[in-house]
C-alpha positions in Angstrom: -39.5 40.8 -107.6 -37.4 42.3 -110.3 -38.2 44.5 -113.3 -41.5 46.1 -114.1 -43.4 44.0 -111.5 -41.3 45.3 -108.6 -44.0 47.9 -107.9 -46.8 45.3 -107.1 -46.2 45.5 -103.4 -46.4 49.3 -103.4 -49.6 49.1 -105.5 -51.2 46.8 -103.0 -50.1 49.0 -100.1 -51.6 52.0 -101.8 -54.9 50.2 -102.3 -55.0 49.3 -98.6 -54.2 52.8 -97.6 -57.1 54.1 -99.6 -59.5 51.7 -97.9 -60.1 49.7 -101.0 -58.3 46.5 -100.2 -60.4 43.4 -100.6 -60.1 40.2 -98.5 -61.7 36.8 -98.5 -63.7 35.3 -95.7 -63.8 31.5 -95.2 -67.3 30.0 -95.0 -67.3 26.9 -92.9 -70.7 25.4 -93.8 -73.5 25.7 -96.3 -75.0 28.9 -97.7 -77.7 30.0 -95.4 -79.0 33.1 -93.6 -77.0 32.2 -90.5 -73.5 31.1 -91.5 -70.2 30.2 -89.8 -67.4 32.4 -91.1 -63.9 32.4 -89.7 -65.1 30.6 -86.6 -68.0 32.9 -85.9 -71.8 32.5 -86.2 -73.1 35.4 -88.3 -76.5 36.5 -89.6 -75.7 37.2 -93.3 -77.3 39.8 -95.6 -74.9 39.4 -98.5 -75.8 36.3 -100.5 -77.3 36.2 -103.9 -79.2 33.1 -102.8 -82.4 35.1 -103.2 -84.9 32.2 -102.8 -83.0 30.1 -100.2 -82.4 27.2 -102.5 -78.6 26.8 -102.3 -79.0 24.6 -99.2 -82.5 23.1 -100.0 -82.5 19.4 -99.2 -84.3 18.6 -102.5 -81.7 20.5 -104.5 -78.9 18.8 -102.6 -80.6 15.4 -103.2 -80.8 16.1 -106.9 -77.2 17.0 -107.0 -76.2 13.8 -105.3 -78.4 11.7 -107.7 -76.9 13.5 -110.6 -73.4 12.7 -109.5 -74.3 9.1 -108.9 -75.6 8.8 -112.5 -73.2 11.0 -114.4 -70.1 11.2 -112.2 -68.4 14.3 -110.8 -67.4 16.0 -114.0 -68.5 16.2 -117.7 -65.0 15.3 -119.0 -65.1 17.4 -122.1 -66.6 20.4 -123.9 -70.2 20.3 -125.1 -69.0 19.8 -128.7 -66.7 16.9 -128.0 -68.3 14.5 -125.6 -69.4 16.5 -122.6 -73.0 17.3 -123.5 -75.1 15.0 -121.4 -78.8 14.1 -121.3 -78.9 16.2 -118.1 -77.6 19.3 -119.9 -80.0 18.8 -122.8 -83.0 18.4 -120.6 -82.2 21.5 -118.6 -81.8 23.5 -121.8 -85.2 22.4 -123.0 -86.8 23.2 -119.6 -85.2 26.7 -119.6 -86.3 27.4 -123.1 -89.9 26.4 -122.2 -89.8 28.5 -119.0 -88.6 31.6 -120.8 -90.9 31.1 -123.8 -87.9 30.9 -126.2 -87.2 28.3 -129.0 -83.8 27.4 -127.6 -81.6 27.8 -124.6 -77.8 27.2 -124.3 -75.9 26.4 -121.1 -72.6 28.2 -120.2 -70.3 27.6 -117.3 -71.1 31.0 -115.8 -72.6 34.4 -116.5 -69.2 36.0 -117.1 -68.4 33.4 -119.8 -71.9 33.7 -121.3 -71.6 37.5 -121.7 -68.1 37.3 -123.2 -69.2 34.6 -125.5 -72.4 36.2 -126.7 -71.0 39.6 -127.5 -67.8 38.3 -129.2 -69.8 35.8 -131.3 -72.2 38.4 -132.6 -69.9 41.4 -133.1 -66.6 42.3 -134.5 -64.7 45.1 -136.1 -67.1 47.5 -137.9 -69.9 46.7 -135.4 -70.9 48.6 -132.2 -72.1 47.7 -128.7 -74.1 50.1 -126.6 -74.1 49.6 -122.8 -75.6 51.2 -119.8 -73.0 52.9 -117.6 -73.9 50.7 -114.7 -73.7 47.4 -116.5 -71.9 44.5 -114.9 -68.2 44.1 -115.6 -68.7 41.0 -117.7 -70.9 42.9 -120.2 -68.3 45.7 -120.5 -65.4 43.2 -120.9 -67.4 41.3 -123.5 -67.8 44.5 -125.5 -64.1 45.4 -125.2 -62.9 41.9 -126.2 -65.3 41.7 -129.2 -63.4 44.3 -131.2 -66.6 46.3 -131.8 -66.8 49.9 -130.8 -68.0 50.2 -127.2 -70.3 53.1 -126.3 -71.8 53.7 -122.9 -75.1 55.6 -122.4 -76.5 57.2 -119.3 -78.0 54.9 -116.7 -81.6 53.8 -117.7 -81.8 56.7 -120.1 -83.5 55.7 -123.4 -82.9 59.1 -124.9 -79.2 58.9 -124.2 -79.1 55.5 -126.0 -81.1 56.8 -128.9 -78.7 59.7 -129.5 -75.8 57.3 -129.7 -77.6 54.8 -131.9 -78.7 57.5 -134.3 -75.1 58.6 -134.9 -73.7 55.1 -135.4 -72.7 53.9 -138.9 -72.0 50.4 -137.5 -72.9 47.3 -139.6 -74.4 45.5 -136.5 -75.6 47.2 -133.4 -76.2 45.4 -130.1 -77.6 47.0 -126.9 -76.6 45.2 -123.7 -78.1 45.9 -120.3 -78.6 44.3 -116.9 -82.2 43.4 -116.2 -81.6 44.2 -112.5 -78.4 46.2 -111.8 -76.3 44.3 -109.3 -75.1 47.2 -107.2 -78.1 49.6 -107.3 -80.9 47.0 -107.5 -83.1 48.9 -109.9 -84.5 47.6 -113.2 -83.8 48.5 -116.7 -86.7 50.2 -118.6 -87.0 47.4 -121.1 -90.0 48.6 -123.1 -88.4 52.0 -123.7 -85.1 50.5 -124.6 -86.7 48.0 -127.0 -88.6 50.7 -128.8 -85.3 52.6 -129.4 -83.7 49.4 -130.6 -86.5 48.8 -133.0 -86.2 52.3 -134.5 -82.4 51.8 -135.1 -82.2 48.1 -136.1 -80.4 47.2 -133.0 -80.6 43.9 -131.1 -81.4 44.1 -127.3 -79.6 41.7 -125.1 -80.6 41.5 -121.4 -78.5 40.0 -118.6 -81.1 39.0 -116.0 -78.8 37.4 -113.5 -80.4 39.2 -110.5 -84.0 39.1 -111.8 -84.4 35.5 -113.0 -86.3 33.3 -110.5 -87.1 36.4 -108.3 -89.3 38.7 -110.4 -92.5 38.1 -112.3 -95.6 36.1 -111.4 -93.9 32.8 -112.4 -90.4 33.9 -111.4 -89.3 34.2 -115.1 -87.6 37.4 -114.3 -87.5 41.1 -115.2 -88.9 40.5 -118.7 -92.0 38.7 -117.3 -92.5 41.4 -114.7 -92.3 44.1 -117.4 -94.4 42.2 -119.9 -91.6 41.8 -122.4 -91.3 38.9 -124.9 -88.8 37.8 -127.5 -89.9 40.4 -130.0 -88.6 43.2 -127.8 -85.8 41.3 -126.2 -84.5 38.7 -128.7 -81.6 37.5 -126.5 -81.8 36.8 -122.8 -79.1 35.6 -120.4 -79.5 34.5 -116.8 -77.5 32.7 -114.2 -78.2 29.6 -112.2 -76.1 30.5 -109.2 -78.2 33.2 -107.7 -82.0 32.6 -107.2 -81.6 29.0 -108.4 -78.8 28.4 -105.9 -76.6 26.2 -108.0 -74.0 27.4 -110.6 -73.8 28.1 -114.3 -75.7 30.3 -116.8 -77.8 30.1 -119.9 -78.7 32.1 -122.9 -82.1 31.9 -124.5 -83.2 33.0 -127.9 -84.1 32.0 -131.5 -82.9 28.9 -133.2 -80.6 31.0 -135.4 -79.1 33.0 -132.5 -78.4 29.9 -130.4 -76.9 28.0 -133.3 -74.7 31.0 -134.0 -73.4 30.8 -130.4 -72.8 27.1 -130.6 -70.6 27.7 -133.7 -68.8 30.9 -132.7 -69.0 31.6 -128.9 -65.4 30.8 -127.8 -66.3 30.6 -124.1 -68.8 27.8 -125.1 -66.7 26.0 -127.7 -63.4 25.9 -125.9 -64.3 25.0 -122.3 -65.3 21.9 -120.4 -69.1 21.6 -119.9 -70.5 22.2 -116.4 -70.8 19.0 -114.4 -74.0 17.2 -115.4 -74.9 16.8 -111.7 -75.2 20.6 -111.5 -77.7 20.5 -114.4 -79.8 18.0 -112.5 -79.7 20.2 -109.4 -80.6 23.3 -111.5 -83.6 21.5 -113.0 -84.9 20.7 -109.5 -84.4 24.3 -108.5 -86.3 25.4 -111.6 -89.2 23.1 -110.6 -89.3 24.7 -107.1 -89.3 28.2 -108.6 -92.3 27.2 -110.7 -94.2 25.4 -107.9 -93.5 27.5 -104.8 -94.5 31.2 -105.5 -94.7 31.8 -101.7 -90.9 32.2 -101.7 -91.2 35.3 -104.0 -94.2 36.6 -102.0 -92.3 36.3 -98.7 -89.3 38.0 -100.2 -91.4 40.9 -101.3 -92.9 41.2 -97.8 -89.3 41.4 -96.4 -88.3 44.0 -98.9 -91.3 46.2 -97.9 -90.5 45.8 -94.2 -86.9 46.6 -94.7 -87.6 49.7 -96.8 -90.2 51.0 -94.3 -87.9 50.5 -91.4 -84.8 52.0 -93.1 -86.8 55.0 -94.2 -88.1 55.5 -90.7 -84.5 55.7 -89.5 -83.6 58.3 -92.1 -81.2 56.0 -93.9 -80.4 56.8 -97.5 -81.6 53.9 -99.7 -81.5 53.7 -103.4 -84.8 53.3 -105.2 -84.8 49.5 -105.5 -87.8 47.2 -105.2 -85.7 44.0 -105.6 -83.7 41.8 -103.2 -80.7 44.1 -103.7 -81.1 47.0 -101.2 -78.1 49.3 -101.2 -77.6 51.6 -98.2 -75.6 54.6 -99.5 -73.0 56.0 -97.1 -70.7 58.0 -99.4 -67.0 57.5 -98.7 -65.2 54.2 -98.5 -64.0 54.7 -94.9 -67.6 55.2 -93.6 -68.9 52.2 -95.5 -66.1 50.0 -94.0 -66.7 51.4 -90.5 -70.4 50.6 -90.6 -69.7 47.1 -92.0 -67.2 46.4 -89.2 -69.7 47.7 -86.6 -72.3 45.4 -87.9 -69.8 42.5 -87.8 -69.1 43.2 -84.2 -72.9 42.8 -83.6 -72.9 39.4 -85.4 -74.2 40.7 -88.8 -72.4 40.1 -92.1 -73.1 43.0 -94.5 -70.2 43.9 -97.0 -69.0 47.4 -97.8 -69.0 48.0 -101.5 -66.3 50.5 -102.6 -64.7 51.8 -105.7 -63.9 50.6 -108.4 -67.1 48.5 -108.1 -69.1 51.7 -107.5 -68.2 55.3 -108.4 -66.2 57.4 -105.9 -68.5 59.0 -103.3 -71.1 56.2 -103.6 -69.7 53.6 -101.3 -72.4 51.6 -99.6 -73.6 48.6 -97.7 -75.1 46.2 -100.2 -77.9 44.5 -98.2 -79.4 41.5 -100.0 -82.5 39.8 -98.7 -83.5 36.2 -99.2 -86.8 34.3 -98.9 -84.9 32.3 -96.2 -84.7 35.4 -93.9 -87.4 35.9 -91.3 -89.1 39.1 -90.3 -87.3 38.9 -87.0 -83.9 38.8 -88.7 -84.7 41.9 -90.8 -85.8 43.6 -87.6 -82.5 42.7 -86.0 -80.6 44.3 -88.9 -82.7 47.4 -88.6 -82.1 47.7 -84.9 -78.3 47.3 -85.3 -78.3 50.0 -88.0 -80.4 52.3 -85.7 -77.8 51.8 -82.9 -74.9 52.6 -85.3 -76.6 55.6 -86.8 -77.4 57.0 -83.4 -74.0 56.5 -81.9 
């Protein structure tokens, strides 16, 4: 390759030499706790299918029925001719479930975050983000043209000091509800109080909390007792606990109408297939009616943490389905991941730039579809590796 791109090969080689090269595995069947990957049967602890709904027969059946009624694709953007009855009914169900006046579907969480921040902010505005926010929130802030400021992780005082010094016309504070690599929750009440003092709007990305946390499964906000007064704008995905694909944003009539008019990732993209909306509606029904899934998941989290602590493993302080095992350098994380793989366990190594240098880890994720015996198998494998 000629010119300025001639160095791409060298760049890739350098990434591989640093132990940071990423590769794809080929899944040869449905999402489940036991999966067939690259020809091998593996016990997986790496999916965001927190409630085990991605392969639920009822959700699959709803998807098939939706395809039979609406076809394979939507054919157009929501504002042209792609907004189906299935989309509309799902939005109404999500609004009701989250106790918001309106909800708006997006094709994915990344698109939702880019669309929301760029629709609400521009030059002369400011967006304040937790240092451990998901990349989509950070990219949304950068693309909006607003001034991006990052505050210390889960530190309301750090946020307040930045808000107090900001002369911005509009101020938006964006945080994850549950942080995707650490598994801890944002202190929403403290952040909301700071926002109220400085006329800032709090926006929460609850991709990893929605469906999992709270008595009804409504997410981090429900668990922490937060409503729309403290958190005016909520985003969550449909591809994690709900097991399907897509995302939604929920808020006031005025906020949602603003997104319909100005969110470019909503206006200028084809609507998600209606069949997915039908499947997501079925998943939402199961979330509401089967709380035992969340109860079982919490039992597994407790057993995992007790077992890992007994082995002297370094866990981060997470009470969610995301259970990071901190190992330090990338080489160690890769080695442990490969040793688990040799034992038939699929647990990925998370390395920079996804996490800071020196904080490489195994990102263990638990699902309501796991059994106690499967968690014990993981713990025994880790005990063997740690003692070798």
